[in-house]
C-alpha positions as CSV (number, residue, x, y, z in Angstrom):
1,M,52.5,95.0,167.8
2,A,53.4,98.7,167.9
3,F,57.1,99.7,167.8
4,F,57.1,100.8,171.5
5,A,55.6,97.5,172.7
6,R,58.1,95.5,170.7
7,L,60.9,97.7,171.8
8,R,59.9,97.4,175.5
9,E,59.7,93.7,175.2
10,G,63.0,93.4,173.2
11,L,64.9,95.6,175.7
12,K,64.0,93.6,178.8
13,G,67.5,92.2,179.1
14,V,69.1,95.4,177.8
15,K,67.6,97.4,180.7
16,E,69.4,95.1,183.1
17,R,72.7,95.8,181.4
18,W,71.9,99.4,180.4
19,S,75.1,100.8,182.0
20,G,74.9,98.2,184.8
21,G,71.4,99.3,185.7
22,I,71.0,103.0,185.3
23,A,67.3,102.8,185.7
24,R,67.7,101.4,189.2
25,L,70.3,104.1,190.0
26,F,67.6,106.7,189.3
27,S,65.3,105.1,191.9
28,G,67.4,106.4,194.8
29,S,66.2,109.0,197.2
30,T,69.2,111.3,197.5
31,F,72.0,112.9,195.5
32,D,75.6,112.5,196.7
33,A,79.1,112.4,195.2
34,A,78.8,108.6,194.9
35,F,75.7,108.9,192.8
36,W,77.3,111.1,190.1
37,E,80.5,108.9,190.0
38,E,78.4,105.8,189.7
39,L,76.2,107.3,187.0
40,E,79.3,108.1,184.8
41,D,80.8,104.7,185.4
42,R,77.6,103.0,184.4
43,L,77.2,105.1,181.3
44,I,80.8,104.1,180.2
45,A,80.1,100.4,181.0
46,G,77.0,100.6,178.9
47,D,78.9,101.6,175.7
48,V,78.0,105.2,175.7
49,G,81.6,106.2,175.3
50,L,83.9,108.1,177.7
51,E,83.5,111.7,176.4
52,L,79.7,111.5,176.1
53,S,79.3,109.8,179.4
54,E,81.2,112.6,181.1
55,E,79.1,115.2,179.3
56,L,75.8,113.6,180.2
57,A,76.7,113.2,183.9
58,T,77.9,116.8,184.1
59,S,74.9,118.2,182.3
60,L,72.5,116.2,184.5
61,K,74.2,117.5,187.6
62,E,73.8,121.0,186.4
63,E,70.1,120.4,185.5
64,A,69.4,118.9,188.9
65,K,70.9,122.0,190.6
66,A,69.2,124.5,188.3
67,R,65.8,122.9,188.7
68,G,66.2,122.4,192.4
69,L,65.5,118.7,192.2
70,A,65.8,116.8,195.4
71,S,66.3,113.2,194.3
72,P,67.5,111.0,191.4
73,E,63.9,109.9,190.9
74,E,62.9,113.4,189.9
75,L,65.9,113.5,187.5
76,R,64.7,110.4,185.6
77,D,62.6,112.3,183.0
78,V,65.4,114.8,182.5
79,F,67.8,111.9,181.7
80,V,65.3,110.6,179.1
81,E,65.1,114.1,177.6
82,K,68.9,114.3,177.4
83,V,69.2,110.9,175.6
84,A,66.5,111.7,173.1
85,S,67.9,115.2,172.5
86,E,71.4,113.8,171.9
87,L,70.0,111.3,169.3
88,N,67.7,113.9,167.6
89,S,70.7,116.3,167.2
90,V,71.6,114.1,164.2
91,P,69.7,115.1,161.1
92,G,67.4,112.3,159.9
93,M,67.7,110.2,163.1
94,G,64.8,107.7,163.3
95,Q,63.4,108.6,159.9
96,P,62.8,105.9,157.3
97,F,64.7,105.8,154.0
98,V,63.4,108.3,151.4
99,L,62.6,106.4,148.3
100,A,62.5,109.3,145.8
101,P,63.7,109.8,143.2
102,T,63.4,106.2,142.1
103,P,65.0,103.8,141.9
104,Q,66.7,104.5,145.2
105,V,69.8,102.3,145.8
106,L,70.5,101.1,149.3
107,L,74.1,99.9,149.3
108,M,74.3,97.6,152.3
109,T,77.8,97.5,153.9
110,G,79.2,96.0,157.1
111,V,81.2,93.0,158.3
112,N,80.1,89.4,157.9
113,G,77.9,88.3,160.8
114,S,76.4,91.8,161.4
115,G,73.1,90.8,159.9
116,K,73.6,92.6,156.6
117,T,72.1,90.1,154.3
118,T,69.2,89.4,156.7
119,S,68.5,93.1,157.0
120,A,68.5,93.4,153.2
121,G,65.9,90.6,153.0
122,K,63.7,92.1,155.8
123,L,63.7,95.5,154.1
124,A,62.8,93.9,150.8
125,L,59.8,92.1,152.4
126,Q,58.6,95.3,154.2
127,Y,58.8,97.3,151.0
128,K,57.0,94.6,149.0
129,R,54.2,94.6,151.6
130,Q,53.9,98.3,151.1
131,G,53.4,97.8,147.4
132,K,56.9,98.9,146.4
133,G,58.8,97.5,143.5
134,V,62.0,95.9,144.8
135,I,65.1,94.2,143.4
136,L,67.9,92.6,145.4
137,A,71.5,92.4,144.2
138,A,73.8,89.6,145.4
139,A,77.1,91.5,145.2
140,D,78.7,89.4,148.0
141,T,80.2,87.1,145.4
142,F,83.0,86.0,147.8
143,R,80.7,83.7,149.8
144,A,78.3,81.3,147.9
145,A,76.3,81.1,151.1
146,A,75.5,84.8,151.0
147,V,74.1,84.5,147.4
148,E,72.0,81.5,148.4
149,Q,70.8,83.3,151.5
150,L,69.7,86.3,149.4
151,R,68.0,84.0,146.9
152,I,66.0,82.4,149.7
153,W,64.8,85.9,150.7
154,G,63.9,86.5,147.1
155,E,61.8,83.4,146.9
156,R,60.2,84.2,150.3
157,T,59.3,87.7,149.3
158,G,58.7,87.3,145.6
159,V,61.5,89.7,144.8
160,R,63.8,89.3,141.9
161,V,67.5,88.7,142.9
162,V,70.2,89.7,140.4
163,A,73.2,87.4,140.9
164,Q,76.2,85.9,139.1
165,G,78.5,83.0,140.0
166,Q,80.8,82.9,143.0
167,G,84.0,84.9,142.4
168,S,82.4,87.2,139.8
169,D,83.0,90.9,139.8
170,P,80.7,92.4,142.5
171,A,80.6,95.8,140.7
172,A,79.3,94.0,137.6
173,V,76.5,92.5,139.6
174,A,75.6,95.9,141.0
175,F,75.7,97.4,137.5
176,D,73.4,94.6,136.1
177,A,71.1,95.1,139.1
178,W,70.8,98.8,138.5
179,Q,70.0,98.3,134.9
180,A,67.3,95.7,135.9
181,A,65.8,98.1,138.5
182,R,65.7,101.0,136.1
183,S,64.1,98.8,133.3
184,A,61.5,97.4,135.7
185,G,60.6,100.8,137.1
186,A,61.5,99.6,140.6
187,D,61.2,101.8,143.6
188,V,64.3,100.5,145.4
189,L,67.4,98.4,144.6
190,I,69.0,96.8,147.7
191,V,72.6,95.8,147.1
192,D,74.2,93.2,149.4
193,T,78.0,93.3,149.7
194,A,80.8,91.3,151.2
195,G,82.1,92.0,154.7
196,R,85.3,90.0,155.2
197,L,87.1,92.5,157.4
198,H,90.1,90.2,157.8
199,D,90.9,91.0,154.2
200,K,90.2,94.7,154.8
201,H,92.2,96.3,152.0
202,N,90.7,94.2,149.3
203,L,87.2,94.6,150.8
204,M,87.5,98.3,150.9
205,E,88.8,98.6,147.4
206,E,85.9,96.4,146.3
207,L,83.4,98.6,148.1
208,R,84.9,101.7,146.5
209,K,84.5,100.2,143.1
210,I,80.8,99.2,143.7
211,H,80.1,102.6,145.0
212,R,81.8,104.3,142.1
213,V,79.8,102.3,139.6
214,L,76.5,103.0,141.3
215,L,77.3,106.6,141.8
216,R,78.1,107.0,138.1
217,E,74.9,105.2,137.0
218,A,72.4,106.2,139.6
219,G,73.7,109.6,140.7
220,E,74.3,111.0,144.2
221,E,70.6,111.7,144.9
222,R,69.6,108.0,144.4
223,L,72.5,106.3,146.2
224,Q,72.4,105.7,150.0
225,T,75.3,103.8,151.7
226,V,73.8,101.9,154.6
227,L,76.1,100.5,157.4
228,V,74.7,97.5,159.2
229,L,76.2,97.1,162.7
230,D,75.9,94.4,165.3
231,A,74.9,96.1,168.6
232,V,76.2,93.3,170.6
233,L,79.8,94.3,169.8
234,G,79.4,97.7,171.5
235,Q,82.4,99.9,171.1
236,N,83.8,97.5,168.5
237,S,80.8,98.3,166.3
238,V,81.7,102.0,166.7
239,A,85.3,101.2,165.6
240,Q,83.9,99.3,162.5
241,A,81.7,102.3,161.7
242,E,84.6,104.7,161.8
243,T,86.6,102.3,159.5
244,F,83.8,102.1,156.9
245,N,83.0,105.8,157.1
246,S,86.6,106.6,156.3
247,V,86.3,104.7,153.0
248,L,82.7,105.4,151.9
249,P,80.3,108.3,152.8
250,V,78.0,106.3,155.2
251,S,74.6,107.9,155.0
252,S,72.6,105.7,157.4
253,V,73.0,103.0,160.0
254,I,70.9,99.9,160.8
255,L,71.6,98.4,164.3
256,T,70.9,94.7,164.5
257,K,70.7,92.2,167.4
258,Y,69.5,95.0,169.7
259,D,67.7,92.7,172.2
260,N,68.8,90.8,175.3
261,T,72.4,90.7,174.3
262,A,73.2,94.4,173.8
263,K,74.1,96.9,176.5
264,G,72.1,99.9,175.3
265,G,74.4,102.8,175.0
266,V,76.1,102.0,171.6
267,V,73.4,103.9,169.7
268,L,74.4,107.1,171.5
269,S,78.1,106.5,170.8
270,I,77.3,106.0,167.1
271,A,75.2,109.1,166.9
272,R,78.0,111.2,168.6
273,K,81.0,109.9,166.6
274,L,79.5,109.4,163.2
275,R,76.8,112.1,163.1
276,V,74.9,109.6,160.9
277,P,71.2,108.7,161.5
278,V,70.2,105.3,162.9
279,R,67.1,104.5,160.8
280,Y,66.3,101.0,161.8
281,I,66.8,98.8,164.8
282,G,66.7,95.0,164.9
283,L,64.9,93.5,167.8
284,G,64.5,89.8,166.7
285,E,64.4,87.4,163.8
286,A,61.0,88.1,162.3
287,P,60.8,90.6,159.4
288,E,58.7,93.0,161.4
289,D,61.4,93.0,164.1
290,L,63.4,95.3,161.9
291,S,61.7,98.5,163.1
292,P,62.1,102.2,162.3
293,F,64.1,103.7,165.1
294,D,62.3,106.2,167.3
295,P,64.6,108.2,169.6
296,E,62.0,109.3,172.1
297,E,60.4,105.8,172.5
298,F,63.9,104.3,172.7
299,A,64.9,106.5,175.5
300,R,61.7,105.9,177.4
301,A,61.9,102.1,176.9
302,L,65.4,101.9,178.3
303,M,64.4,103.6,181.5
304,E,61.0,101.9,182.0
305,G,60.7,99.6,184.9
306,G,63.8,100.8,186.8
307,T,61.9,100.7,190.1
308,G,60.4,97.3,189.3
309,E,57.2,98.8,188.0
310,E,56.2,100.1,184.6
311,R,55.8,103.8,184.5
């Protein structure tokens, strides 16, 4: 199934919560003061964020006047353009990871429960299917379950997993994995890390050490820090992103669980506040449901069916 079809299917519930039903709001026949106030309120409620919600509402009001539009229905496509434009203003938005020069290192960060380990496994499977050489590193040595989960992905995909015992030095695991990836001529090394945010200071120091080791060994051009965020958490995900970005230079975002439980607007909030590209979006449990993010198709899918019919 093509990305747009999966996205449209996965966002069925999201569209109902997309700022409390923005798509339906645009099916009205007239503009009035209540429309613009309701638009801004629904954007805020949909996790777009206060500042950007105000900007979008004001910009749309100006566009409606400038173009001489008579109804919200005529403004629908303008709204889609604005959303896509906001996302595309971030360099690299929607583009897949560049795997050159090799081995590229994807340092997966994020809190426990965000889907970090699962995303690492799904990426490994997708790359393996593309004929890429992949190695996984189990650098979340705090939880035995995390190592075991990654090993299961390794068995499922036929990808080597570099791991040590529970409680071992995560940076040492990352170092060993880098050496293995380089020796094997791998295209990509995916490094899973711990995400125990309740122990934030130790976690961040641990991440800094892993990043330092990989930066020293692989060099800046081969190291990408990927932040995995749970879209269900809305603005809390944005706060997590700002915390991680203050410690490590986050280069990309993967948004998981972006299906019937998310509100919709958090991707705009992340783009505005972090200025970091969202490269993949998770729409389900299957490996192929981790899809490259497409801003234009995303904006169109959110607004589709607002009048009860597909456009």
